[in-house]
C-alpha positions as a Markdown table, in Angstrom:
| # | Residue | x | y | z |
|---|---|---|---|---|
| 1 | Met | 8.7 | -37.1 | 12.4 |
| 2 | Gln | 8.7 | -34.8 | 9.4 |
| 3 | Asn | 9.0 | -31.1 | 10.0 |
| 4 | Pro | 5.5 | -29.7 | 9.3 |
| 5 | Trp | 7.1 | -26.6 | 7.7 |
| 6 | Ile | 8.3 | -28.9 | 4.8 |
| 7 | Glu | 4.7 | -29.6 | 3.8 |
| 8 | Tyr | 3.7 | -26.0 | 4.3 |
| 9 | Glu | 6.6 | -24.8 | 2.1 |
| 10 | Glu | 5.4 | -26.9 | -0.8 |
| 11 | Arg | 1.9 | -25.6 | -0.4 |
| 12 | Phe | 3.0 | -22.0 | -0.1 |
| 13 | Asp | 5.2 | -22.3 | -3.1 |
| 14 | Val | 2.3 | -23.4 | -5.3 |
| 15 | Val | 0.1 | -20.6 | -4.1 |
| 16 | Leu | 2.7 | -17.9 | -4.3 |
| 17 | Thr | 3.8 | -18.9 | -7.8 |
| 18 | His | 0.1 | -18.7 | -8.9 |
| 19 | Ile | -0.3 | -15.3 | -7.3 |
| 20 | Tyr | 2.8 | -13.7 | -8.8 |
| 21 | Asp | 2.0 | -15.1 | -12.3 |
| 22 | His | -1.7 | -14.1 | -12.3 |
| 23 | Leu | -1.9 | -10.6 | -10.8 |
| 24 | Asp | -4.0 | -9.6 | -13.9 |
| 25 | Glu | -6.6 | -12.2 | -13.2 |
| 26 | Pro | -9.3 | -12.6 | -10.5 |
| 27 | Leu | -7.7 | -14.4 | -7.5 |
| 28 | Asp | -10.4 | -16.2 | -5.6 |
| 29 | Met | -9.2 | -16.6 | -2.0 |
| 30 | Val | -11.4 | -19.7 | -1.5 |
| 31 | Arg | -9.9 | -21.3 | -4.5 |
| 32 | Leu | -6.3 | -20.5 | -3.4 |
| 33 | Ala | -7.1 | -22.2 | -0.1 |
| 34 | Glu | -8.2 | -25.3 | -2.0 |
| 35 | Val | -4.9 | -25.2 | -3.9 |
| 36 | Ala | -3.0 | -25.1 | -0.6 |
| 37 | Gly | -5.1 | -28.0 | 0.8 |
| 38 | Phe | -6.6 | -26.0 | 3.7 |
| 39 | Ser | -10.0 | -24.9 | 4.6 |
| 40 | Pro | -10.3 | -21.2 | 4.0 |
| 41 | Arg | -10.5 | -20.4 | 7.8 |
| 42 | His | -7.4 | -22.5 | 8.7 |
| 43 | Trp | -5.6 | -21.4 | 5.5 |
| 44 | His | -5.9 | -17.7 | 6.6 |
| 45 | Arg | -4.5 | -18.4 | 10.0 |
| 46 | Val | -1.5 | -20.4 | 8.7 |
| 47 | Phe | -0.7 | -17.9 | 6.0 |
| 48 | Val | -0.8 | -14.9 | 8.3 |
| 49 | Ser | 1.4 | -16.7 | 10.8 |
| 50 | Ala | 3.9 | -17.6 | 8.1 |
| 51 | Phe | 4.1 | -14.3 | 6.2 |
| 52 | Gly | 2.9 | -11.6 | 8.6 |
| 53 | Glu | 0.0 | -10.4 | 6.4 |
| 54 | Ser | -3.2 | -11.9 | 5.0 |
| 55 | Leu | -3.5 | -13.3 | 1.5 |
| 56 | Pro | -5.8 | -10.5 | 0.3 |
| 57 | Ala | -3.3 | -7.9 | 1.7 |
| 58 | Leu | -0.4 | -9.6 | -0.1 |
| 59 | Val | -2.4 | -9.6 | -3.4 |
| 60 | Lys | -3.3 | -6.0 | -3.1 |
| 61 | Arg | 0.3 | -5.0 | -2.1 |
| 62 | Leu | 1.7 | -6.8 | -5.2 |
| 63 | Arg | -0.9 | -5.3 | -7.5 |
| 64 | Ile | -0.2 | -1.7 | -6.3 |
| 65 | Gln | 3.5 | -2.3 | -6.4 |
| 66 | Leu | 3.2 | -3.4 | -10.0 |
| 67 | Ala | 0.9 | -0.4 | -10.8 |
| 68 | Val | 3.5 | 2.0 | -9.4 |
| 69 | Ser | 6.2 | 0.4 | -11.5 |
| 70 | Leu | 4.1 | 0.7 | -14.7 |
| 71 | Leu | 3.1 | 4.3 | -13.9 |
| 72 | Val | 6.8 | 5.3 | -13.4 |
| 73 | Ser | 8.4 | 3.3 | -16.2 |
| 74 | Thr | 5.8 | 3.4 | -19.0 |
| 75 | Thr | 3.4 | 5.7 | -20.8 |
| 76 | Ala | 0.7 | 3.1 | -20.9 |
| 77 | Pro | -2.9 | 4.5 | -20.4 |
| 78 | Ile | -4.1 | 4.2 | -16.8 |
| 79 | Arg | -7.0 | 2.0 | -18.1 |
| 80 | Glu | -4.5 | -0.6 | -19.4 |
| 81 | Ile | -2.5 | -0.5 | -16.2 |
| 82 | Ala | -5.6 | -1.1 | -14.2 |
| 83 | Met | -6.4 | -4.2 | -16.2 |
| 84 | Glu | -2.8 | -5.5 | -16.0 |
| 85 | Cys | -3.0 | -5.2 | -12.2 |
| 86 | Gly | -6.2 | -7.1 | -11.9 |
| 87 | Tyr | -8.7 | -4.2 | -11.6 |
| 88 | Pro | -11.7 | -4.3 | -14.0 |
| 89 | Asp | -12.0 | -0.5 | -14.5 |
| 90 | Val | -10.3 | 2.8 | -13.7 |
| 91 | Pro | -12.6 | 3.8 | -10.8 |
| 92 | Ser | -11.9 | 0.6 | -8.8 |
| 93 | Phe | -8.2 | 0.9 | -9.6 |
| 94 | Thr | -8.2 | 4.5 | -8.5 |
| 95 | Arg | -10.0 | 3.8 | -5.2 |
| 96 | Ala | -7.5 | 1.0 | -4.3 |
| 97 | Phe | -4.5 | 3.1 | -5.4 |
| 98 | Arg | -5.6 | 6.1 | -3.4 |
| 99 | Ala | -6.4 | 4.0 | -0.3 |
| 100 | Thr | -2.9 | 2.6 | -0.4 |
| 101 | Thr | -0.8 | 5.6 | -1.5 |
| 102 | Gly | -2.9 | 8.6 | -0.6 |
| 103 | Thr | -3.0 | 9.9 | -4.2 |
| 104 | Thr | -4.4 | 9.0 | -7.6 |
| 105 | Pro | -2.5 | 7.0 | -10.3 |
| 106 | Ala | -2.5 | 10.1 | -12.5 |
| 107 | Asp | -1.1 | 12.4 | -9.8 |
| 108 | Tyr | 1.5 | 9.8 | -8.8 |
| 109 | Arg | 2.7 | 9.5 | -12.4 |
| 110 | Leu | 3.3 | 13.3 | -12.4 |
| 111 | Thr | 4.5 | 14.0 | -8.9 |
| 112 | Gly | 5.8 | 10.8 | -7.3 |
| 113 | Gly | 9.2 | 10.5 | -5.8 |
| 114 | His | 10.7 | 9.8 | -9.2 |
| 115 | Ala | 9.8 | 13.3 | -10.3 |
| 116 | Asp | 12.3 | 15.0 | -7.9 |
| 117 | Leu | 15.0 | 12.4 | -8.9 |
| 118 | Arg | 14.5 | 13.1 | -12.6 |
| 119 | Ala | 14.6 | 16.8 | -12.0 |
| 120 | Ala | 17.9 | 16.5 | -10.1 |
| 121 | Arg | 19.4 | 14.5 | -13.0 |
| 122 | Thr | 18.0 | 17.0 | -15.6 |
| 123 | His | 19.7 | 19.9 | -13.7 |
| 124 | His | 22.9 | 17.8 | -13.0 |
| 125 | Asp | 22.6 | 18.6 | -9.3 |
| 126 | Pro | 25.1 | 16.2 | -7.5 |
| 127 | Glu | 24.1 | 17.6 | -4.1 |
| 128 | Ala | 20.3 | 17.2 | -4.4 |
| 129 | Phe | 20.4 | 14.3 | -1.9 |
| 130 | Ala | 22.5 | 13.4 | 1.0 |
| 131 | Val | 25.1 | 10.6 | 0.5 |
| 132 | Glu | 27.1 | 9.2 | 3.4 |
| 133 | Ile | 30.4 | 7.3 | 3.1 |
| 134 | Arg | 30.3 | 4.4 | 5.5 |
| 135 | Asn | 32.6 | 1.5 | 6.2 |
| 136 | Leu | 30.7 | -1.8 | 6.6 |
| 137 | Pro | 32.0 | -4.9 | 8.4 |
| 138 | Glu | 31.9 | -8.3 | 6.6 |
| 139 | Ile | 28.5 | -9.8 | 6.8 |
| 140 | Asp | 28.1 | -13.6 | 6.6 |
| 141 | Cys | 24.6 | -14.3 | 5.2 |
| 142 | Leu | 22.2 | -17.0 | 4.1 |
| 143 | Ala | 20.8 | -16.3 | 0.6 |
| 144 | Val | 18.3 | -17.4 | -2.0 |
| 145 | Arg | 19.0 | -16.5 | -5.6 |
| 146 | His | 16.4 | -14.7 | -7.7 |
| 147 | Tyr | 16.2 | -14.5 | -11.4 |
| 148 | Gly | 14.1 | -11.9 | -13.2 |
| 149 | Ser | 12.6 | -8.5 | -12.3 |
| 150 | Tyr | 14.2 | -7.0 | -9.2 |
| 151 | Leu | 10.7 | -5.9 | -8.1 |
| 152 | Arg | 10.0 | -9.6 | -7.5 |
| 153 | Ile | 12.9 | -10.4 | -5.2 |
| 154 | Asp | 10.4 | -10.6 | -2.3 |
| 155 | Arg | 9.5 | -14.0 | -3.7 |
| 156 | Ala | 13.0 | -15.2 | -2.7 |
| 157 | Phe | 12.6 | -13.5 | 0.8 |
| 158 | His | 9.5 | -15.6 | 1.3 |
| 159 | Asp | 11.5 | -18.7 | 0.7 |
| 160 | Leu | 14.1 | -17.5 | 3.3 |
| 161 | Arg | 11.4 | -16.7 | 5.8 |
| 162 | Ile | 9.9 | -20.2 | 5.6 |
| 163 | Trp | 13.4 | -21.8 | 5.9 |
| 164 | Leu | 14.2 | -19.8 | 9.0 |
| 165 | Ala | 10.9 | -20.6 | 10.6 |
| 166 | Ala | 11.4 | -24.3 | 10.0 |
| 167 | His | 14.7 | -23.9 | 12.0 |
| 168 | Gly | 13.2 | -22.0 | 14.8 |
| 169 | Tyr | 14.1 | -18.4 | 13.9 |
| 170 | Asp | 11.7 | -15.4 | 14.1 |
| 171 | Trp | 11.6 | -13.3 | 11.0 |
| 172 | Ala | 10.8 | -10.2 | 13.1 |
| 173 | Asp | 14.5 | -10.3 | 14.3 |
| 174 | Val | 16.0 | -10.5 | 10.9 |
| 175 | Gln | 17.7 | -7.8 | 8.9 |
| 176 | Met | 17.2 | -8.1 | 5.1 |
| 177 | Tyr | 19.7 | -7.3 | 2.4 |
| 178 | Gly | 19.5 | -7.5 | -1.4 |
| 179 | Val | 22.6 | -8.1 | -3.4 |
| 180 | Tyr | 22.2 | -7.2 | -7.1 |
| 181 | Leu | 24.6 | -9.0 | -9.5 |
| 182 | Ser | 23.3 | -7.7 | -12.8 |
| 183 | Asp | 23.2 | -4.2 | -14.4 |
| 184 | Pro | 19.5 | -3.6 | -15.3 |
| 185 | Thr | 20.6 | -1.0 | -17.9 |
| 186 | Gln | 22.5 | -3.7 | -19.8 |
| 187 | Ala | 20.7 | -7.1 | -19.1 |
| 188 | Ala | 17.3 | -8.1 | -20.2 |
| 189 | Glu | 14.8 | -8.3 | -17.3 |
| 190 | Ala | 14.6 | -12.1 | -17.6 |
| 191 | Asp | 18.4 | -12.4 | -17.2 |
| 192 | Leu | 18.7 | -10.2 | -14.1 |
| 193 | Glu | 20.3 | -12.1 | -11.1 |
| 194 | Ser | 20.1 | -11.1 | -7.5 |
| 195 | Met | 20.2 | -12.6 | -4.0 |
| 196 | Ala | 17.8 | -12.2 | -1.1 |
| 197 | Cys | 20.1 | -12.3 | 2.0 |
| 198 | Val | 19.8 | -12.3 | 5.8 |
| 199 | Pro | 22.7 | -12.4 | 8.3 |
| 200 | Arg | 23.5 | -16.0 | 9.3 |
| 201 | Pro | 21.9 | -16.5 | 12.7 |
| 202 | Ala | 24.3 | -17.0 | 15.6 |
| 203 | Gly | 24.6 | -20.6 | 16.6 |
| 204 | Leu | 23.0 | -22.0 | 13.5 |
| 205 | Thr | 24.2 | -25.6 | 13.0 |
| 206 | Ala | 21.6 | -26.9 | 10.5 |
| 207 | Glu | 22.8 | -27.9 | 7.1 |
| 208 | Leu | 22.0 | -25.5 | 4.3 |
| 209 | Arg | 19.6 | -27.8 | 2.5 |
| 210 | Pro | 16.2 | -26.8 | 1.1 |
| 211 | Leu | 13.1 | -28.0 | 2.9 |
| 212 | Ser | 12.0 | -30.0 | -0.1 |
| 213 | Pro | 13.5 | -31.1 | -3.4 |
| 214 | Asp | 11.7 | -28.4 | -5.3 |
| 215 | Ala | 12.5 | -25.6 | -2.9 |
| 216 | Ala | 15.1 | -22.9 | -3.7 |
| 217 | Pro | 18.6 | -23.7 | -2.5 |
| 218 | Ile | 20.0 | -21.9 | 0.6 |
| 219 | Glu | 23.5 | -20.5 | -0.1 |
| 220 | Pro | 26.2 | -19.0 | 2.1 |
| 221 | Val | 27.1 | -15.5 | 0.9 |
| 222 | Thr | 29.4 | -12.9 | 2.3 |
| 223 | Ile | 28.7 | -9.2 | 1.8 |
| 224 | Arg | 32.2 | -7.6 | 1.4 |
| 225 | Pro | 33.5 | -5.2 | 4.0 |
| 226 | Gly | 34.8 | -1.8 | 3.1 |
| 227 | Pro | 33.6 | 1.6 | 2.1 |
| 228 | Tyr | 30.2 | 2.2 | 0.6 |
| 229 | Ala | 28.3 | 5.3 | -0.6 |
| 230 | Val | 25.0 | 5.1 | 1.2 |
| 231 | Leu | 21.9 | 6.9 | 0.1 |
| 232 | Glu | 18.6 | 6.5 | 2.0 |
| 233 | His | 15.7 | 6.0 | -0.4 |
| 234 | Val | 12.3 | 6.7 | 1.0 |
| 235 | Gly | 9.6 | 5.8 | -1.5 |
| 236 | Ala | 8.6 | 3.1 | -4.0 |
| 237 | Tyr | 10.9 | 0.4 | -5.0 |
| 238 | Ala | 9.9 | 1.3 | -8.6 |
| 239 | Asp | 11.5 | 4.7 | -8.1 |
| 240 | Met | 14.9 | 3.1 | -7.4 |
| 241 | Pro | 16.1 | 3.1 | -11.1 |
| 242 | Asp | 15.9 | 6.9 | -11.0 |
| 243 | Thr | 17.8 | 7.0 | -7.7 |
| 244 | Tyr | 20.5 | 4.8 | -9.1 |
| 245 | Ala | 20.6 | 6.9 | -12.3 |
| 246 | Trp | 21.2 | 10.0 | -10.1 |
| 247 | Leu | 23.9 | 8.3 | -8.1 |
| 248 | Phe | 25.8 | 6.9 | -11.1 |
| 249 | Gly | 25.2 | 9.8 | -13.4 |
| 250 | Cys | 25.5 | 12.8 | -11.1 |
| 251 | Trp | 27.0 | 12.0 | -7.7 |
| 252 | Val | 29.8 | 9.6 | -8.7 |
| 253 | Pro | 31.3 | 11.8 | -11.4 |
| 254 | His | 31.1 | 14.9 | -9.3 |
| 255 | Thr | 32.8 | 13.4 | -6.2 |
| 256 | Gly | 35.5 | 11.5 | -7.9 |
| 257 | His | 34.9 | 8.3 | -5.9 |
| 258 | Arg | 35.8 | 5.1 | -7.8 |
| 259 | Leu | 33.4 | 2.2 | -7.7 |
| 260 | Ala | 34.7 | -1.1 | -6.5 |
| 261 | Asp | 34.1 | -4.2 | -8.7 |
| 262 | His | 31.5 | -5.6 | -6.3 |
| 263 | Pro | 27.7 | -5.9 | -6.5 |
| 264 | Val | 25.4 | -3.1 | -5.4 |
| 265 | Val | 23.7 | -3.9 | -2.0 |
| 266 | Glu | 20.4 | -2.7 | -0.6 |
| 267 | Arg | 19.5 | -2.8 | 3.1 |
| 268 | Tyr | 15.8 | -2.8 | 3.8 |
| 269 | Leu | 15.0 | -0.6 | 6.8 |
| 270 | Ser | 11.2 | -1.1 | 6.6 |
| 271 | Arg | 9.0 | -4.1 | 5.9 |
| 272 | Pro | 6.8 | -4.0 | 2.8 |
| 273 | Gln | 4.0 | -5.6 | 4.8 |
| 274 | Glu | 4.0 | -2.8 | 7.3 |
| 275 | His | 4.3 | 0.2 | 4.9 |
| 276 | Gly | 2.6 | 1.5 | 1.8 |
| 277 | Pro | 4.4 | 0.8 | -1.4 |
| 278 | Thr | 5.4 | 4.4 | -1.8 |
| 279 | Thr | 6.8 | 4.9 | 1.8 |
| 280 | Asn | 9.4 | 2.1 | 2.1 |
| 281 | Thr | 12.8 | 3.0 | 3.5 |
| 282 | Thr | 15.8 | 1.4 | 1.9 |
| 283 | Glu | 19.5 | 2.1 | 2.0 |
| 284 | Leu | 21.3 | 1.9 | -1.4 |
| 285 | Leu | 24.9 | 1.0 | -1.0 |
| 286 | Leu | 27.4 | 1.5 | -3.8 |
| 287 | Pro | 30.7 | -0.3 | -3.1 |
| 288 | Leu | 33.7 | 2.0 | -3.3 |
| 289 | Glu | 37.4 | 1.5 | -3.6 |
| 290 | Trp | 39.6 | 2.6 | -0.7 |
| 291 | Gly | 40.6 | 6.2 | -1.2 |
| 292 | Arg | 39.4 | 8.7 | -3.7 |
| 293 | Gly | 40.1 | 9.3 | -7.4 |
């Protein structure tokens, strides 16, 4: 008998791809249920069971996440950002943004978490934020590769979640890591490569094959052991470029630590579905060489 998750994975993939590619357009939930091949009532129950949030909640979260990124990284007028994020006007965008973040888009652009980080860089303050040196053990993981904007790596985590569910593993018990293979200050966004990773479940004997021919491959990946510089980032994922700029531009030169030739790793301490987009907690891990200098 065919695993029912195989059919679900194919339907989820079609719907999720449509959502990620059309955040600036109206997303009719009834129509999305039709695309998935479910009645709206049953579609809602299946989706929440699989992803831990409703479809409208996912759409709103992705739109506000995109809005935060555009507010932080561009000078585009708020009206343009509202339209790019699927809101017909500034008042409706402001209401949704305030309900999710507790502040307005204009205020966030001026006083969000990125503001403190940029001030620390401007004043060349290498002690503005606490950095811990930590030795990590080797972590054997399962991974799905992601290409493109790092803000969309959660798309790869969705694929991992469905694969684990198909093999009887509860996502609530899973620790999530992101491994970032490209330098976003050097590579074009479309060329960025990263991996969504989870520790390989104990006792897993299933072959690492995708659920369907079109599904993303599941790969074994090892996160290297050794020393890392660890900074806890509390805030929006869109603020992370400023966090990394402070780490690389202020903290590393000041301390004299040498970076190892391995990818940057992120450990996600909170779930995006359970927190607002500006209150997520993430550990940023820069790989270091043994010893100093």
